[in-house]
N, C-alpha and C positions, 0 to 999 in steps of 0.2 A: 361329802358323799359324791361319788362320781356321777357323770351323765348317764351311764347305763343304768345304774340304780334308781335315778330319778325318772327316767323314761318308763322303766318297768313299774315303778311305783304309780305313775299315771295310768299305765295300762291296767293294773290291778285295780285301781279305783274306778276306771271305766267299765270294767267287767261287773264289779259290784253295783255300780250305778245303774247299768242295764238290766240287772237281775231284780233290782228294787221294784219297778212298776210291774214286772211280769209276776212276781210273787204276790205283790200287795194289791194289785188292781186288776190284772188281766188273766188271772189263773182260771177263770170261768170258761176261757176259750179252749177247746180241745187241742188246738195247734200248740198252745203255750204249755198246757199240762203234758203234752208228748215231749216237748222240748225239756221241760224241767224234770219229769219223773219217768220218762219213756213209756207212758201209758196215757190213753185218752180217757180212761176211767175217771169219772168225777167223784169227788170226795168232799161234799159240802161241810162235813163235820170238821175238816182241817182248815177251814177259811181263817179262823182267828190265828192259828199257828202260822199259816202262810203270810198273812198280813205281817205278823210279828217278825218272822224270818226276812221278809223283804225290807222292812225298816232296819232291822239288824245290818243288812247289807249296805243300806244307804249310809248308816252311822260309820261303818268301817271305811267305806269309801270317802266320806268326809273328813275322817281321821287322817287318811293319807294325804288328802288335799292340804289339811291344816299342817300337817308335817312338812310338806314342800313349801308352802307359804313361809312357815317359820324359818326353814332352811335358807330362804332367800331374803329374809327381813331382819337379819341380824340376831337370829336365835338358832345357831346351827345345832347346839347340844338338844334343845327341845325338838328340832325337826328331825334329827337323826333318831332320837329316841322314839318317837311317834312312829316314824317309818319302820324302824326296825321290829318294834313290838307288833305293830298291826300286820307286818308282813309274816312274822312268826305265827301270829294268831291265825291269819288266813291259811297258811300251810297246815297248821294243825286241824283246822276245820275241814280242808280238803281231804286230808289223810283220814279224818273221822268219817267223811261221806264215803270215801272209797272203801273203807273197811266195812262200814255198815250197811252199805247198798252197792256191791261191786258193779251192778248193771248201770249205775250212775257215773261210771268212771270218767265219762267226758266232762261232766260238770265238776267232778272233783279236780280233774286236771286243769280246767279253765280257772278254777278257784285258787289252785295251789301253785301253778307254774309261774305266772308272772311275779308273785312274791318271793318265790325261790330264787328266781334270776336276781331280784333285788338284793337279797341277802348273799348270795354267791358273788355278785359283782362288787358289792360293798366289801366283803371280806378279801377279795383280790386286790383291792386298791390300797 
């Protein structure tokens, strides 16, 4: 897996790591809600969903990190498999967000663009 793919896998992991505490722990703050949903309206009934979504992002990020570690510790097939699968997953999730809530296109782009670069750079190598 080439360097561009690996760097963008780290960027994708970083994006998902940054979203984790925002969704799971900081959603009560109006600025965080505006960033994530383009609205400051509070929705306490979605707290459980937000915590779950936040941890989902954490686990996706850790999966990419595990793939990069595997890639560099003698398990290149495992590493590539994790990175490619999780990148495709993130792209699909970003596309789902963009189509289900078009006003959140920035979040969808942040979620899907780095892993799309991972796959494109990998395919080009």
